C-alpha distance (Angstrom), angle and dihedral (degrees) to the residues before:
residue distance angle dihedral
M1 . . .
S2 3.82 . .
V3 3.91 117.6 .
D4 3.72 133.6 -158.2
Q5 3.83 131.5 -155.1
N6 3.84 95.9 -101.2
S7 3.81 96.4 52.3
W8 3.86 94.3 41.0
D9 3.87 91.2 46.8
A10 3.81 89.2 47.5
A11 3.69 94.6 50.1
V12 3.81 95.8 47.4
R13 3.83 93.7 45.2
H14 3.90 92.1 49.6
L15 3.82 99.2 44.1
Y16 3.74 94.9 47.2
R17 3.83 99.0 37.5
D18 3.83 91.6 110.5
A19 3.78 101.1 34.3
F20 3.81 127.1 90.6
A21 3.81 90.8 -123.2
Y22 3.70 149.3 161.0
I23 3.77 116.6 -151.6
A24 3.74 120.8 175.1
T25 3.79 142.9 146.3
G26 3.76 128.2 -156.2
A27 3.65 136.4 179.5
R28 3.85 115.6 -87.2
R29 3.94 105.1 -117.0
H30 3.74 102.0 159.6
E31 3.79 137.4 56.4
D32 3.88 86.0 -133.2
W33 3.76 97.2 63.0
V34 3.84 89.1 -167.3
L35 3.81 86.4 81.1
D36 3.76 89.7 55.5
A37 3.77 90.9 48.4
L38 3.80 90.8 51.8
A39 3.92 90.5 49.3
L40 3.89 85.7 54.4
M41 3.80 91.8 48.3
G42 3.79 88.9 52.5
R43 3.86 91.8 46.6
A44 3.72 90.0 -123.9
V45 3.72 98.5 134.4
P46 3.88 133.5 55.0
D47 3.79 124.4 -134.6
P48 3.78 105.0 -89.3
R49 3.73 91.9 -138.1
G50 3.81 98.9 40.1
W51 3.84 91.4 -117.8
A52 3.83 125.9 150.2
R53 3.79 123.0 -56.6
V54 3.77 123.7 -167.4
D55 3.81 114.2 -152.6
D56 3.73 112.7 163.6
A57 3.82 91.9 172.2
A58 3.75 94.7 52.2
Q59 3.77 93.4 110.6
A60 3.80 96.9 33.3
P61 3.85 111.4 130.6
E62 3.86 89.3 -137.3
R63 3.90 87.3 71.1
Q64 3.83 89.7 70.5
G65 3.75 90.0 77.9
C66 3.78 99.1 27.5
P67 3.81 117.0 30.3
A68 3.74 91.0 -166.6
Y69 3.80 94.5 59.2
P70 3.00 127.7 164.8
F71 3.86 82.9 35.5
A72 3.65 119.6 71.1
V73 3.97 116.1 -127.5
H74 3.81 106.6 -106.6
P75 3.78 132.1 166.2
P76 3.87 119.1 -113.1
E77 3.79 87.6 -106.2
Y78 3.80 91.7 61.8
V79 3.81 95.0 43.9
A80 3.69 102.6 43.2
P81 3.85 99.6 66.4
R82 3.81 90.1 45.6
L83 3.79 92.8 62.8
K84 3.80 113.2 74.0
E85 3.84 122.8 -169.0
I86 3.84 114.6 -112.3
D87 3.87 130.5 -179.9
R88 3.72 128.7 -97.2
D89 3.78 95.0 -99.3
S90 3.75 93.3 52.8
A91 3.86 87.6 48.2
E92 3.64 89.5 55.8
D93 3.84 93.9 48.2
L94 3.80 88.4 45.6
L95 3.85 93.7 54.5
L96 3.73 88.2 54.7
A97 3.81 94.0 45.0
L98 3.84 90.8 53.1
T99 3.71 89.9 65.2
E100 3.83 92.9 93.6
T101 3.86 137.2 6.1
G102 3.72 120.0 -70.6
C103 3.77 95.7 48.2
T104 3.81 95.7 -115.8
L105 3.76 137.0 133.5
A106 3.86 88.0 -125.4
N107 3.88 81.6 85.0
L108 3.83 87.4 80.0
Q109 3.79 91.2 74.7
Y110 3.87 89.3 72.9
F111 3.74 92.8 63.6
D112 3.77 126.1 82.6
E113 3.78 93.5 -143.5
S114 3.77 123.5 83.4
P115 3.82 122.4 -99.6
E116 3.71 89.2 -108.0
Q117 3.87 91.0 52.5
L118 3.76 89.0 51.3
R119 3.68 92.6 47.5
E120 3.72 88.5 53.8
M121 3.83 90.0 57.5
A122 3.66 91.0 49.5
R123 3.83 88.1 51.4
T124 3.75 88.8 52.9
V125 3.80 92.3 52.6
L126 3.82 90.3 50.1
A127 3.68 92.8 47.9
R128 3.69 93.4 68.0
Y129 3.85 89.0 71.2
G130 3.73 97.3 48.0
D131 3.82 136.6 -127.8
T132 3.81 96.9 -66.2
A133 3.81 96.0 54.6
T134 3.79 120.8 123.8
Y135 3.89 124.9 -138.6
H136 3.69 126.2 -142.4
T137 3.86 131.2 -178.2
N138 3.74 143.7 179.2
V139 3.87 88.8 -147.1
N140 3.79 117.1 110.7
K141 3.89 108.2 -155.6
R142 3.74 93.6 122.3
G143 3.74 117.1 -166.3
S144 3.87 126.9 -145.2
A145 3.73 93.9 -93.5
P146 3.83 122.3 59.8
G147 3.94 114.8 -93.6
T148 3.86 92.8 21.1
L149 3.81 133.0 115.8
D150 3.73 121.9 -147.2
F151 3.84 113.0 -150.8
T152 3.73 94.7 -176.8
R153 3.87 85.5 75.8
E154 3.79 111.8 102.3
S155 3.77 99.8 -149.2
L156 3.83 122.0 79.5
G157 3.86 117.8 -144.6
Y158 3.73 125.0 174.5
S159 3.76 140.8 150.7
P160 3.94 109.2 -111.7
L161 3.70 115.2 -119.6
G162 3.83 96.1 163.4
V163 3.82 140.2 50.7
L164 3.71 101.6 -109.5
M165 3.80 129.9 85.2
E166 3.81 94.9 -93.9
D167 3.82 132.7 19.0
C168 3.72 120.4 170.4
G169 3.85 124.2 173.5
L170 3.69 156.2 156.5
V171 3.73 131.6 -135.2
I172 3.81 118.4 -158.2
V173 3.69 116.5 -160.6
S174 3.84 124.2 -165.0
D175 3.81 130.5 168.2
T176 3.78 88.0 -95.3
E177 3.82 110.5 21.0
V178 3.80 141.5 38.1
G179 3.81 117.6 -152.8
L180 3.81 123.2 -160.2
F181 3.86 118.4 -158.0
W182 3.85 112.6 179.1
S183 3.77 135.4 167.1
F184 3.88 123.2 -167.0
A185 3.76 136.1 -169.1
D186 3.77 129.3 -170.3
């Protein structure tokens, strides 16, 4: 599946319209992609293609003292073990679960589109990063197979990387780009 700027921007803006979210992509400049993810969290790099960025905390007064807000500032050694690799299907589900607080697929009920139409939007988002991308999350809803998430589980577990009550996210890593998809709740 190929993707263009208009379809990607539309999918991102529609899916995360009601979330308190931070969605950004930067160039992959390091073998250790966690360094690139940290640069994105710190808002230190632009989107290499000039595509949409969602930054609901952009004007938050808390950013005066901490430009990374609502992310906490952590070294790579802290962040890396908190991001576990997941498969593409779980990444697709996670993109949809991040559309509201609670990190659940029950969020889909708040959209007018069918679940399949929303999944197509998630696939559009993922297509930007290509077929060989890897997916990493701080969410712990482990499925029965390694590298999967199970969104039928009631409980939500995650390794916090932010300063608010809840922060759940997905890092997408390709050979050339790193994408950050994060949702926060206070």
